[in-house]
N, C-alpha and C positions, 0 to 999 in steps of 0.2 A: 448562581453565583447569584447574590444579592444585587439593585442597584447600585448599593452603597460603592461597589469597586470602580463605578463607570462615572468619571467627569462628564463634564458638559463639554459636546464637541463637535466640530464639523469635517467632513471628509470631500476630498477634491470630487472624488466620484464613490457611488455604492454599487458594486459589482455584482448586482445582479444580473437575471441571465439575459445578457444582451453583449454584443462583441462591442459595442461601443465604448464599454471602458475597458476592454486591450486597447484601443486606442490614445486615451487620455492617460493610461498607463505608461505607454511609450513614450508620449512628450515627457512625464517626469523622468520618466531613465535619462533622458537628455540632462535634464539638470544634477542627476544623482550616482549617473553609472552605474545602477543598480543596487548602491549600497544603501543599507540604512544608518538614520544617524539625526542629531538635532539639529534645525536650520541655524541657532545662533549660540552664544555661549551660555545665555540666559533662559534661552527656550526650554520650559518645563521641569525648572531649578525648584530645588527643593530648599526647604529651610524649616529649622526651628520653630515649633510653636510657641509664642510668648504666655501662654495661659495654660498651657497642659505640657507634660514631661513625659506623655505617653502617645504625643501626634506630632506631625509634618505637616508641613504645607506645599501644595506644588503648585506652581506657578503657572498662569499661563505662556502660550507660544507654541509656534511651529515644529513639526518631525515628520519626517521622511519615513513609512515599514510598508514592506513589500511594493515598493512603488507605489504609494496611495500618501497623499500629501494630508495629513493630519494636524487641524489646529484644538487646541484644547482652548476652549473659550470664556472660561471661569476658573479661578482658584479653586483647588479640591484640598479636603481633608484627608489625611492618609491616616488612620486610626488604628495603631499597635494592638488594641485591646478588642477591636471587631473582627471577630471571625470571618464574617465574609469578604471582609479584604484578602484575607491570605490564600495563598497556591496551595498550602497543607494545614490549615491550623493545628492539627494534631493534638498537642498536649496542652496548646493554649500558647499565651505571651508568658514565656517560662526559660528564656535562654539566654547568656549574655554573649557578648560577641559582635558581628558585623550580617546587621541585615541586607536585602537587597528588596531596592523599589521599581517597579519594571513595569513598563508597559505591554501591553498582550494585544498584537491584532494578528490574524493569518488572514489573508487577501481568500476568499473564497466567491465562486458565485453564488449568490443563493438568496432568498428573501423569506423573509426580512435581512438588510443586509447586516454582517456583522458590525459589531462595534468594540472601538477600544477600552480595555478595561487597565485598571493601573492596581497591582498584587503586590504583596510584599512575599518576601523569601525568607523562612528562619537560616539562622547562620550552619546548622546540621544540615538543611536541604539546597547548599548550595552548587553541589554538582550538579545537578539538574539545570543548572543555568551553562547554557553556551551561547557565544556570539555567532550571533547570525540565524536562531533559531525563530522561535516564534515570542519571543520576549525580547526589549530594549531596554536595555541599563539604564536606569535614569539616577542613580545616588545609592551611595553604600553609608547604611544609617548605625552608628555604634549605639549599643545597648548594653548598660551596666548592671549588676543585681550584690548578692540573690535578694529576693522579691521584697517588697515590691520592684519590678524591673522599670528601669525607664531610659528614654532617650538621653544623651549627653552629647552627641555632634554627627553632623553630616559630612561627608567625602564625597570627592567626585571620582575615585576609584576605590576599589577594595584594598586595604593597606595588606593584606595577607595574599589575596590573589593582583598583584598590580597589572593583569590585563583585561581582569574586569573592569571597565571604565565605561567614561561617558564617552559617545563617539559622536562627530559631528561631519556633515556633509559637506567633502572635500569641493569648495568649491575652486574652481582654475581662473586664472589672469592669462592674459595672450602672452605670445611669444613672438618675438623678434630676434633675426641673426646678430644685428647690431643695431645700436641706439640709430633711428631713421629720422630725417628731415621732421621735425614739429611743424606737423599742419594742424590748424587751432580748431578749424570747422571737424577734422576727427579725431584728435588727440586730446584736446583738453578733457579732462576727467577719467582717460584710460589707464589702465595698469597696463603694464606687459612686464614680459622676464627675457632681456638681453644677453644672448647667449653668450655671444663673445668677450660681452664685458663682465658675466656671473654676476649681475645685478638687476634689481627690478629698478624701473623707471616708473616715473608718473607724470601723468600731461597738465600742465598747467597753463593759465590760458595763452601765452607767450612762448613757452619752452618745456623742456623735460627737466621734471627734476630725478635726479639718481638717489636711489633708497640706499644703496649699498653706503655711500657716502655718513649716509646717520649710521648705518650698524658699526662704522668702526671708530664710535664711539665707546661703543665696549665690546672688550675683548675675554674671552674663556682665559683665565688661568686657574691651578689649583690655590685656593685660598685657607686651606686647611690649618687653623693654628691662628687665623688672624679674626678680627670680629668685624663687625659691619660698621663701616664709618672710618675703619683706619687707613691713614694718609699710606701710602706705599711706594716702592721704587726697585727697580729689577737690577740685581746684584751683575757682578761680572763673570758668575755662573750662571745668569740663566735662572736664578731662583728670585722668589718675590723677600722682604726683608721692610720691616715699617721704617719709613724715611724720618731723619731728622737732619736740622740743618749745620750740624757740624763741618759737615764737606761739600762741594758740590757734588761730586758722586752719589752722594746718601739723599738726594734733592727730591721730592716727593713728581711721580708721573702718574697715580692715579688713587684712586677711591675704591675702598673693597664696598663692591654693593649688594653682592652676594657669598655668604659664605660656605664653601661646599668643596669636593673634590674637583668637579667642573662650576667652578666659581666664576665671576664676574667684576672685571674691571671697569669703574669707569673713568672717563680721561677726560670730562669736561661737561659744563653744565650743572645742574640742582643736584647735589646731594644730600643723604639724609644720615643724622646722626654720626656726623664726626665728633669727635672726643676732645676735650679741650683743657690744655695743660693745667693740671690742678693747681690753684690759686689765683687762677687767669679770670675774671669778670669781662664776658664779652657783652656787646648790645648789640641790636638788629641795625645794620647797615654800616657798622664798622670792617675797615679792610684787614683782612687776615691774613697770619704768616705761618709757614712752619716751623715749630717747636724745637727749639734745641736742648730741652733736658727731658724730654718725654718722646719716643721716640711715636711716630704715628697720629701725633696732637696738631693741635692751630693752637694761637697765641694771638695778640692784636698788634704788638710789637715788635717789628723788624730786630734781630738776634745779630750775635755780633759772635767771630766776625764775618761769618756768610748770614744770609737771608735769602729765604725765598718768599716771594709773594704767591698765594694760594687759592685768592677769592676773594669774596664779601659774606656777610653774616646777613643770614636771611631771616633767622628766629632762633631761639636761645630756648633751651630746655635743661636746666641744671649744668650739669657735666657734659652735655654734647650739643652741638647743632646744627642747623641746615644750613649749609652755604652752597655759594654760587662757585663750582671750583672752577680755577684757571690755574692752568700749568707754565708758572710764571720760573724766567731762567735763574738759577741761582746766582748775586752778587755778594761783593764783597763790599761790607759794611763800614770796619773798622780793623785795626791792627790787633787788639787785644786778644790773647791767649794765641796767636799766631805763634808758629817755632822762629828762634831768632838764633844765630850760632856765634859762636866766641872763637876764635884762632889766636895763640900764643907760639913763641917760640923763646925752649928753653937752653939758653947757651949752656956749652958744659962749663964756664969758666964761672956760672953764676949760682954754681951750686951751694948751698950751706949745709953744713954738719951738723948733726944733731945726733949723739950718740955714735949707734955705728951704721947708720945712714944721713941719706943727704935728700934735701925736698928743697921744692921751689913753687911760688903761690901763683895761680891763674886768677887775674880779675874775668870774674863772671855775675859783675852786677847788672849789665843787660837782658840777665836769664831773671826769669822771676823763681825766688827762693832759692834751694837747691835742686831740683828736677832738672837737672841735665844729665844728659849720655855724652860718654866720652869716648873717643879714640885717641892714640898716642901712638906716632912711630919715627921711628929711629931716622932723622932726615939724612943722615950717609949713606944708611943701605933699604933705605924706604922700605922698612918691614915693620909692618906694624907691631909693636911690643907690649906685653904688661907691666904696669911700673911695679914695685912691691907694696903701695896702698897707695888710695887716695881717699883723702880725709878733706871735708868741708869744714872749714876753719868757723865761717859764719856767710851769712847770706848772699855776700858780695864775694870771696874768699873762697879756690878750692886749691887745696895744698897737692902735691904730686910728689911722690915718696919713690926713691929709687936705694939699690945698694949699693950705687958706684956714682962718682962725678964724672965719669968720663964720656958721656955720650950727649949730643946735642938732637934733642927732642921737637916735634911738631905737636900742637896739641889742637884740638876741635872741639869743642863742647856745643852741643845745641841743647835746646828746651824752650819752654814756653815764654812769652814774652810780656813783662809787666801793662800794665795798660795805660803807663805812662811814658812807655818808648817805643818808637815806632820798628815793628818789626821788621826784620832782614828779610828776602823773600829764600826760603829754603824748599828743594825739590827730594823727592822720595823717587828709586827707582829696584823694581823688581826683576831679578834674574832668574835663569834655571840650568843648572849644568846636569848634562846629563850622564849617566853609567859610561856610555861609548866615547863621552869624549874627552877624558882624560889621558893626558900627555907625561909618560916618563922620562925621569929625569933626575939624575944622581940617587937612586933608590926611592925617591917621592913621586908623586904623580900633581901636575896641574892645571889648570883652566884658567882661562883668562876673561874677566868681565869689562865689557863697555860701559863707560856710564857716561853718555854724551850729555846728560840733562845737568850733571853735577860741573861745578866750577873745579879745576883743577884737583888736586891731590887731596882737597879739604872733603874725605867724606867718612862718614859714620857706618860701619859694616857690621853687618850681623849675619849668620850664617847658620841656615837649618838645615837639618834631615828631610827632606820632604815625605819620606813612609815613615817613619815612627813619631815626627811632626816634634822633636825635642831639638832646641839647640844646641851645637855643638862646636868648639873650639877647633880651628885649623892650625894643621903645623905652624903655617905661618901666613898671612898677608902681605903681599908684595904692593906697592904702588909702583907699577911700570910707568905712567905719562900720564899727562894730565885726565884721560879719558881710559886708561886700561890700568885696573887690581887683577892679580895671579893671585888665586886661591891655592894654597899648597895643603897637600891629606896625604897622610903615610899609606893609604889604600886606594884603588880607582873603582869600589864597587857601590860607591854611593850617589845617590844623584840628590844635588843641594839645591835650597832655594836661598839667593843671596839679596839681601837688603840695602841699600847704600842710602842714605841720607848725608845732604851737605849744602852748600851755596848753589842755588838755583841759578840754569843758564837763560831758563826757558821760562821764568816769571811765574811758576807755578809754586803752593804753596802745599805745607802739611801741616796737620794738626798734634796736639798733644794733651795728654791728658797726667793726671796723677791720681796714686789711691794709695791708703796705710793698710795694709795687713797686719793685724794687731797680734801681739801675741798670746801662747796661754791657749785656751778653750775655740778660738777660730781656725786651729789648725788640725786639721782632720787626719788621724793617723791612720795610714795603709801600708802594709806591708814594711812595715817598721820606719818608713819615713811619713813625712807630714806634707800637706799639700794646702792651698787655700787657691780658690779660681777667680779671675780678673776679667769683668766682661769688657767686650771690647766692640760691642757691637755698634756704635758709633762712628764707627773707623771706619763701618762701611766692608771691609773685608779683612781677610787675616795676615794681610801685610804692615804688622808691627815691629815694631822695636822696642825693648825695654831693658833699665836697667836696675839695680836695688842699691837702696844705700839704708843701712840699720839708722832707725829714727831716735837711738840712745845715742850710738857712738860717731854717730854721723860721719861713719866709712862706708867705703861701696864694697858692700859684699856679694859674692858670687852664687848666686844658688847653687841648689842640688842637682836641679834639671830644671826647665822650661818646656814646657810642651805644648802646641797650640793644639786645644780640644778641639775646634773647630773656626767658623770664618766671624763667630762672636763671643769667643770665648778662650782664655790662655789660661795653666793652670803651674802656679808656683811650688816644687817643692823643695821642702827643706829639709837637713837631717835630725833638726829637733823643732819644738815648739816657742824656743825662748826669743826670737828673735820679733820685734817689731818692725815691719819693712815698710817704708817709702819707695812708691815702686813710680816709675816716671815712662809713659809711654811714646811712641812719637808712631807716624804711620800716614 
């Protein structure tokens, strides 16, 4: 083997014919525990050569092989065109793939003493490499072709054989059963593992620092589907979602710092590449808030009605920023966009006859536009009813149509507040009715739902089949008391989810949104029906209720079906594609 494969080196002991070398090797083994490896991360590292694409550079450093401490004392050039540097040059530098650069050394008592060599193993020869043999893996070098072949990258492990990688000496810290009393003379600069606390401790000048407290700043979670820098929160199902300031429940808990199945979330300190809300211009030093319009992003203005402070801008790079992340508690900034409610009593003596029907008007001016969700019940029977029609005469007036004038009705309408009107406090409660809990009565079945958070009988109620995720219409909904709603069904085989909205007793708030589903080509034909999907990700979960108004006739319309696809999407089904719908969502 030519001298070009032998780098400049020093060895702790040359094992010529003397038993003294055995003693030194035993001392080395006290450090290595008999394992071969590199002393530090950058020991004997390999990097691309800036002057040639057929060479790489081996840096200086320490390693241990066969209980001998070897130091590479000068940078060494590894030339892929030099046959003398190969384990077996064979047909030349003529293969694409991953080459190995290895150090070869075998402890032998001989004179002259053996020297460490740097060798190249071709891709087709990699089977000859075995961890723990005569070679120590230094780097995998990727070569591309066809000729002339050239080096493109270097790797700490072989991507095609991940068990072949750089190995390092396992230096161990001390151990303690629990964190001991700190003694400066003994413990300053000492590192130990505290068994009972399951954490590392490090000795400062006058106390112990606990490394485990630093680990808590980053935790592992599946971040697939997110991007580095996204602000995220944990949903009520334990999954991650992009944070958005529409609700306190969707406020940011941390920042994605590694995207992977075993990804990483950082909960405080400096984080990189956080996306900026489109259209927002940030400057270094500005205070930052969670975006309301772009989930996962930041802005420099507090949002309304909820706002969350998330840190300070450290630097800006076009669409992203490096920030000092701080998890601020979400707070109410104003009442704009919050839900408000309107209640009214329609007396049987006040119905106005028009044609063969009767109507009364309800003032909905405290609610923004016609974006309302309505529930009507007979004040005598306490049963929820469906009127003949609901018409929005204008933005301030909702007209209730009935086919008779004999009923006294109570009406509640819930919707978003105009920015000029203070919002009333509205609560939402989600309940579940299990199959085994139905009670038979008069040929039908019922279950009671307790709504402690909602004031009196002023509740808007929606019912969904939890299996099919479709909205259903019970036989009846009865308001038994100020806190009890009774749901009647013709069968006892369904598990139902119930959502109730109404004036709050607990000071909580819900959010509202509205969207337009255009007629014609926007509807998707599927199985003889048409559908469009609505994004509800800003509500934090699938606990939403909605109603549709025909944007042309201004009358409430009942879709053919409403399907909950996921926590972030709802599908509206219609029998035709002629309707343009204004959809109001509450959640």
